[in-house]
MIMAR-441863 format. One record per residue: residue number from 1; residue in one letter; chain; x, y, z of N, C-alpha, C, CB in turn. Coordinates in steps of 0.02 Angstrom, whole numbers, plus 50000, padded with zeros to 5 digits. Atoms other than C-alpha are relative to their C-alpha. Glycine has a CB too. Layout:
[NUM,A,A,[X,Y,Z],[X,Y,Z],[X,Y,Z],[X,Y,Z]]
...
This chain:
[1,M,A,[50052,50010,49944],[50030,50730,49206],[50012,50050,50049],[50004,49930,50034]]
[2,A,A,[49975,49938,49926],[50011,50827,49352],[49975,49959,50067],[49942,50098,49999]]
[3,L,A,[50018,50055,49916],[50020,50735,49513],[49964,50047,50064],[50097,49966,50045]]
[4,N,A,[50048,49926,49958],[49900,50807,49642],[50065,49995,50091],[49856,49963,50028]]
[5,Q,A,[49961,50003,49935],[49978,50840,49823],[49998,49968,50065],[50001,50047,50017]]
[6,L,A,[49991,50047,49981],[50029,50736,49926],[50043,50013,50096],[50037,49967,49934]]
[7,Q,A,[49945,49971,49943],[50070,50758,50126],[50007,49930,50051],[49963,50083,50053]]
[8,L,A,[49968,50088,49945],[50149,50587,50210],[50063,49999,50041],[50027,49926,49943]]
[9,S,A,[49931,50015,49953],[50226,50534,50354],[49995,49941,49995],[50008,50022,50077]]
[10,L,A,[49972,50049,50010],[50311,50398,50327],[50025,49952,50073],[50049,50025,49957]]
[11,Q,A,[49970,50023,49935],[50342,50264,50507],[50044,49935,49978],[49938,49980,50059]]
[12,F,A,[49985,50077,49997],[50443,50111,50551],[50004,49967,50069],[50066,49986,49967]]
[13,A,A,[49956,50079,49935],[50419,49978,50692],[50075,49981,49995],[49965,49906,49980]]
[14,A,A,[49978,50063,49981],[50542,49884,50763],[49992,49937,49996],[49999,49999,50035]]
[15,F,A,[50012,50061,50001],[50545,49729,50698],[50081,49981,49959],[49921,49982,49962]]
[16,D,A,[49950,49980,50005],[50689,49641,50634],[50010,50000,49909],[50045,49958,50050]]
[17,D,A,[49953,50002,50072],[50790,49644,50460],[49935,50090,49988],[49985,49889,49919]]
[18,V,A,[50046,49927,50011],[50686,49844,50480],[50045,50027,49944],[49995,50062,50077]]
[19,A,A,[49957,49962,50071],[50839,49922,50363],[49974,49974,49951],[50082,49990,49987]]
[20,L,A,[49979,50027,50091],[50812,49795,50212],[49901,50031,49974],[50025,49857,49984]]
[21,H,A,[50068,49952,50019],[50615,49905,50220],[50013,50069,49987],[49946,50003,50059]]
[22,R,A,[49997,49886,49969],[50695,50065,50257],[50041,50019,49938],[50069,50038,50105]]
[23,A,A,[49933,50010,50083],[50832,50038,50106],[49924,49986,49949],[50087,49888,50001]]
[24,A,A,[50067,50011,50083],[50650,49981,49989],[49959,50055,49990],[49931,49931,50006]]
[25,L,A,[50052,49945,49976],[50554,50145,50054],[50047,50056,49976],[49976,50002,50090]]
[26,P,A,[49989,49946,50004],[50656,50273,50010],[49918,50085,50003],[50044,49980,49934]]
[27,R,A,[50099,49961,49980],[50511,50428,50077],[50004,50051,49904],[49997,50102,50123]]
[28,H,A,[50009,49944,50070],[50534,50559,49878],[49938,49889,49969],[50139,50045,49924]]
[29,S,A,[50046,50035,50032],[50488,50352,49799],[49907,49958,50057],[50062,49938,49968]]
[30,V,A,[50068,50018,49997],[50346,50318,49907],[49943,50042,49991],[49991,49975,50051]]
[31,S,A,[50061,49929,50037],[50267,50496,49892],[49950,49988,49940],[50048,50067,49960]]
[32,R,A,[50013,50032,50072],[50295,50446,49698],[49937,49949,50002],[50070,49957,49974]]
[33,W,A,[50067,50050,49991],[50187,50284,49740],[49934,50023,49997],[49998,49968,50063]]
[34,I,A,[50087,49954,49959],[50042,50382,49805],[49984,50045,49964],[50001,50045,50081]]
[35,R,A,[50001,49950,50059],[50050,50522,49719],[49956,49961,49922],[50094,50021,49983]]
[36,H,A,[50046,50016,50080],[49998,50427,49547],[49979,49950,50026],[50036,49984,49918]]
[37,A,A,[50026,50020,49987],[49883,50327,49628],[49918,50072,50025],[50047,49954,50033]]
[38,L,A,[50033,49975,49985],[49779,50476,49706],[49964,50019,49943],[50021,50031,50037]]
[39,A,A,[50083,49967,50057],[49617,50567,49584],[49993,50051,50057],[49901,49932,49984]]
[40,T,A,[50014,49946,49932],[49630,50714,49753],[50065,49976,50023],[49923,49989,50063]]
[41,D,A,[49927,50023,49974],[49750,50740,49841],[49979,49988,50064],[50067,50055,49995]]
[42,G,A,[50027,50060,49951],[49785,50665,50003],[50080,50038,50086],[50023,49873,49938]]
[43,E,A,[49944,49980,49934],[49874,50673,50188],[49980,49915,50027],[49972,50089,50073]]
[44,L,A,[49991,50072,50036],[49937,50475,50199],[50036,50009,50091],[50058,49978,49899]]
[45,T,A,[49938,50008,49965],[50035,50418,50348],[50002,49909,49979],[49995,50028,50098]]
[46,V,A,[49989,50086,50020],[50113,50247,50291],[50055,49959,50072],[50056,49995,49900]]
[47,R,A,[49978,50019,49944],[50174,50127,50431],[50024,49949,49981],[49962,49998,50051]]
[48,I,A,[49985,50064,50008],[50297,49973,50411],[50010,49965,50088],[50072,49998,49947]]
[49,V,A,[50036,50010,49963],[50245,49858,50552],[50038,49927,49995],[49927,50020,49988]]
[50,G,A,[50012,50108,50022],[50292,49667,50593],[50007,49984,50033],[50035,49943,49958]]
[51,L,A,[50056,50077,49996],[50224,49523,50635],[49948,50008,50062],[50053,49915,50020]]
[52,E,A,[50050,50005,49940],[50148,49549,50790],[49944,50078,50036],[50058,49972,50063]]
[53,E,A,[50039,49947,50000],[50078,49734,50773],[49931,50006,49942],[50051,50054,49991]]
[54,G,A,[50054,49997,50024],[50000,49680,50609],[49962,49948,50001],[50005,50019,49952]]
[55,R,A,[50072,50068,49996],[49902,49501,50651],[49975,50044,50066],[50027,49884,50023]]
[56,A,A,[50027,49957,49941],[49867,49637,50818],[49936,50032,49974],[50055,50059,50025]]
[57,L,A,[50053,49954,50001],[49778,49770,50704],[49944,49966,49920],[50042,50093,49992]]
[58,N,A,[50037,50032,50033],[49722,49630,50575],[49940,49966,50027],[50036,49965,49974]]
[59,R,A,[50034,50073,49980],[49650,49554,50718],[49922,50007,50029],[50050,49963,50066]]
[60,S,A,[50037,49973,49979],[49543,49692,50802],[49954,50021,49922],[50033,50050,50048]]
[61,Y,A,[50045,49961,50055],[49490,49767,50631],[49965,49967,49945],[50039,50046,49966]]
[62,R,A,[50038,50040,50048],[49435,49654,50513],[49988,49925,50032],[50042,49996,49928]]
[63,Q,A,[49999,50065,49952],[49430,49508,50670],[50018,49911,49941],[49896,50001,50046]]
[64,K,A,[49981,50043,50044],[49533,49399,50560],[50081,49980,50022],[49987,50033,49926]]
[65,D,A,[49938,49996,49960],[49709,49323,50665],[50043,49987,49970],[50007,49967,50050]]
[66,Y,A,[49924,50050,50048],[49857,49323,50546],[50024,50082,49985],[49975,49926,49895]]
[67,A,A,[49973,49929,50033],[49946,49462,50499],[49999,50000,49917],[50085,50014,50024]]
[68,T,A,[50014,49966,50096],[49910,49540,50299],[50036,50065,49994],[49901,50026,49973]]
[69,N,A,[49942,49968,50031],[50023,49610,50181],[49985,50084,50023],[50002,49984,49909]]
[70,V,A,[50021,49933,49994],[49905,49805,50196],[49961,49999,50019],[49994,50037,49963]]
[71,L,A,[50053,49998,49985],[49784,49873,50294],[49994,50072,49982],[49987,49974,50063]]
[72,T,A,[50007,49883,50032],[49709,50064,50234],[49955,49985,50060],[49943,50053,49887]]
[73,F,A,[50088,49950,49949],[49589,50157,50377],[50008,50058,49961],[50004,50033,50115]]
[74,D,A,[49999,49917,50025],[49530,50304,50304],[49951,50023,49991],[50030,50021,49942]]
[75,Y,A,[50073,49960,49937],[49442,50430,50359],[49989,50044,49960],[50016,50041,50091]]
[76,T,A,[50056,49977,50021],[49382,50545,50236],[50051,50017,49913],[49961,50074,50060]]
[77,Q,A,[50018,50007,50094],[49358,50557,50016],[50012,50077,49971],[49898,49975,49978]]
[78,E,A,[50042,49935,50029],[49311,50715,50014],[50016,50072,50051],[49905,49980,50002]]
[79,P,A,[49984,50003,50095],[49381,50851,49976],[50074,49976,49992],[49996,50090,49953]]
[80,F,A,[49976,50034,49989],[49529,50784,50006],[50020,49923,50057],[50017,50036,49990]]
[81,V,A,[50024,50043,49968],[49578,50596,50031],[50072,50005,50067],[49984,49927,49946]]
[82,T,A,[49954,49981,49921],[49660,50557,50244],[49971,49931,50030],[49972,50092,50059]]
[83,A,A,[50035,50032,49965],[49693,50413,50269],[50090,49961,50045],[49933,49949,49947]]
[84,D,A,[49941,50057,50004],[49828,50251,50350],[50009,49958,49968],[50009,49968,50038]]
[85,L,A,[49984,50062,50040],[49916,50105,50247],[50046,49996,50063],[50031,49998,49911]]
[86,V,A,[49960,50037,49953],[50005,49982,50376],[50019,49945,49967],[49969,49984,50061]]
[87,L,A,[49977,50016,50009],[50088,49897,50305],[50051,49948,50049],[49999,50037,49973]]
[88,C,A,[49979,50023,49972],[50155,49718,50370],[50090,49990,49968],[49951,49954,50012]]
[89,G,A,[49919,50020,50053],[50361,49689,50305],[49983,49943,50017],[50092,50025,50019]]
[90,P,A,[49979,50091,50017],[50404,49532,50339],[49939,49938,49973],[50027,49963,50086]]
[91,V,A,[50032,50028,50076],[50238,49479,50252],[50012,49996,49926],[49957,50025,49990]]
[92,V,A,[49975,49971,50085],[50284,49603,50081],[50066,49963,50005],[50015,50104,49983]]
[93,A,A,[49920,50072,50078],[50453,49507,50063],[49986,49954,50012],[50104,49983,50003]]
[94,R,A,[50013,50066,50010],[50404,49338,50100],[49929,50007,49945],[49989,49959,50079]]
[95,E,A,[50046,49994,50000],[50261,49379,49983],[50052,50018,49949],[49949,50022,50042]]
[96,A,A,[49933,49994,50071],[50419,49476,49842],[49994,49968,50002],[50066,50018,49983]]
[97,Q,A,[49927,50040,49983],[50539,49324,49896],[49924,49924,49935],[50036,49979,50145]]
[98,D,A,[50045,50041,50030],[50390,49216,49863],[49952,49988,49911],[49962,50014,50047]]
[99,N,A,[50018,49975,50075],[50316,49280,49679],[50050,50043,49953],[49940,50046,50007]]
[100,H,A,[49908,50017,50044],[50529,49319,49608],[49938,50057,49996],[50055,49922,49927]]
[101,K,A,[50011,49904,50032],[50473,49525,49627],[50051,50037,50052],[49894,50046,50014]]
[102,S,A,[49946,49928,49916],[50597,49648,49714],[49938,50022,50065],[50033,50130,49947]]
[103,L,A,[50029,49982,49981],[50528,49700,49853],[49968,50066,50014],[50011,49976,50019]]
[104,K,A,[49991,49933,50000],[50552,49890,49815],[49919,49997,49927],[50105,50032,49976]]
[105,D,A,[50036,50002,50039],[50428,49846,49661],[49914,49958,50070],[50048,49952,49925]]
[106,H,A,[50089,50046,49937],[50278,49737,49822],[49988,50051,50030],[50010,49924,50079]]
[107,Y,A,[50045,49928,49941],[50285,49884,49909],[49988,50046,49942],[50062,50054,50079]]
[108,A,A,[50036,49938,50033],[50246,50008,49761],[49922,49980,49984],[50041,50022,49925]]
[109,H,A,[50083,50026,50021],[50098,49888,49711],[49973,50012,50077],[49990,49898,49967]]
[110,L,A,[50023,50008,49941],[50061,49871,49892],[49956,50049,50044],[50047,49986,50027]]
[111,L,A,[50012,49926,49982],[50056,50073,49927],[49911,50018,49936],[50102,50061,49971]]
[112,V,A,[50074,49957,50049],[49931,50113,49763],[49963,49937,50028],[49999,50013,49885]]
[113,H,A,[50088,50052,49985],[49812,49958,49809],[50001,50026,50064],[49993,49890,50001]]
[114,G,A,[50029,49970,49914],[49805,50040,49994],[49957,50060,49982],[50073,50034,50065]]
[115,A,A,[50024,49946,49998],[49784,50203,49926],[49931,49997,49948],[50057,50049,49985]]
[116,L,A,[50089,49987,50060],[49634,50177,49780],[49959,49957,50065],[49992,49935,49880]]
[117,H,A,[50081,50021,49896],[49564,50075,49970],[49975,50083,49993],[50066,49979,50148]]
[118,A,A,[49996,49929,49953],[49590,50254,50038],[49948,50047,49952],[50095,50040,50007]]
[119,Q,A,[50068,49933,50065],[49472,50351,49892],[49950,49917,49968],[50076,50070,49877]]
[120,G,A,[50062,50051,50004],[49327,50192,49879],[50027,49930,49974],[49938,50029,49944]]
[121,W,A,[49992,50040,50047],[49397,50067,49772],[49979,49953,50038],[50059,49995,49967]]
[122,D,A,[49990,50049,49937],[49367,49883,49846],[49982,49935,49966],[49949,50017,50071]]
[123,H,A,[49990,50061,50042],[49405,49720,49762],[49960,49934,50028],[50078,49986,49998]]
[124,E,A,[50060,50049,49975],[49284,49617,49905],[49942,50008,49974],[49986,50004,50067]]
[125,T,A,[50110,50017,50022],[49116,49659,49820],[49976,49981,49956],[49947,50049,49992]]
[126,S,A,[50017,50084,50027],[49111,49556,49667],[50077,50034,49966],[49904,49966,49934]]
[127,E,A,[49931,50032,50027],[49226,49508,49534],[50015,50073,49947],[49987,49905,49949]]
[128,Q,A,[49984,49940,50058],[49203,49647,49406],[50019,50043,50035],[49944,50032,49953]]
[129,D,A,[49963,49983,49964],[49260,49746,49552],[50065,49992,50020],[49978,49995,50026]]
[130,A,A,[49892,50050,50025],[49414,49657,49552],[50027,50011,49965],[50024,49928,49975]]
[131,E,A,[49965,49967,50068],[49454,49681,49383],[50019,50057,49986],[49971,49997,49953]]
[132,E,A,[50035,49914,50004],[49411,49858,49386],[50084,50010,50029],[49904,50035,50070]]
[133,M,A,[49918,49980,49963],[49537,49864,49525],[50055,50010,49950],[50033,49935,50052]]
[134,E,A,[49921,50033,49992],[49674,49755,49490],[50029,50032,49933],[50006,49900,49999]]
[135,A,A,[49989,49993,50067],[49665,49834,49296],[50016,50080,50004],[49935,49973,49951]]
[136,Y,A,[49948,49953,49987],[49706,49996,49372],[50036,50011,50029],[49997,50032,50005]]
[137,E,A,[49951,49989,49932],[49840,49965,49504],[50030,49996,49936],[50017,49949,50079]]
[138,I,A,[49937,50023,50027],[49926,49873,49342],[50007,50078,49926],[49987,49894,49967]]
[139,A,A,[50022,49938,50044],[49886,50061,49221],[50048,50046,50062],[49893,50019,49988]]
[140,I,A,[49977,49935,49955],[49946,50189,49377],[50083,49951,49986],[49953,50015,50109]]
[141,L,A,[49947,50046,50033],[50094,50038,49384],[50036,50010,49933],[49970,49940,49990]]
[142,A,A,[49966,50013,50066],[50155,50046,49208],[50015,50079,49990],[49948,49958,49933]]
[143,E,A,[49957,49930,50025],[50158,50219,49221],[50041,50026,50022],[49977,50048,49995]]
[144,M,A,[49956,49994,49971],[50301,50216,49325],[50094,49934,50008],[49952,50011,50052]]
[145,G,A,[49944,50089,50046],[50387,50062,49240],[50013,49932,50033],[50096,50014,49988]]
[146,I,A,[50009,50081,49933],[50335,49937,49372],[49936,49952,49956],[49950,50035,50118]]
[147,A,A,[50040,50063,50018],[50264,49773,49307],[49938,49988,50008],[50019,49954,50025]]
[148,S,A,[50047,50050,49967],[50118,49684,49337],[50004,49954,50057],[49986,49964,49961]]
[149,P,A,[50002,50060,49910],[50109,49616,49503],[49944,49921,49999],[49948,50067,50089]]
[150,Y,A,[50012,50065,50020],[49999,49496,49422],[49994,49974,49948],[49963,49982,50019]]
[151,A,A,[49979,50020,50015],[50086,49434,49304],[50056,49937,50008],[49993,50033,49989]]
């Protein structure tokens, strides 16, 4: 399977344990995970942030006063995808631990999830849309040897 082209900017904010997150997110892995989820070429920025920045962004853009695992800011879908994916490192780490998943695999799932949102997928519109998006995420992750995040 030929993967689409990706221009990737990978950024890390300053927060506690950022070295742990850098180690779990080598550039080549982040690129591979996102490219598997892209149906077309893309230009994405991935930013890993701490709790304060994650909460401020979620509050500003979704009117929810807590830090969430991933926020997708999609700008274009045609002729190629442009988007920013913001992941809150401490939230991702907590979820990975709570769900007995490796930090790397949880990041892979959330980056695939965010890349799908950037292409118009939405799990909040209906139960059917949620089931279709989850099934697609599972299939993409399976292509890379990563177990279903929903199991």
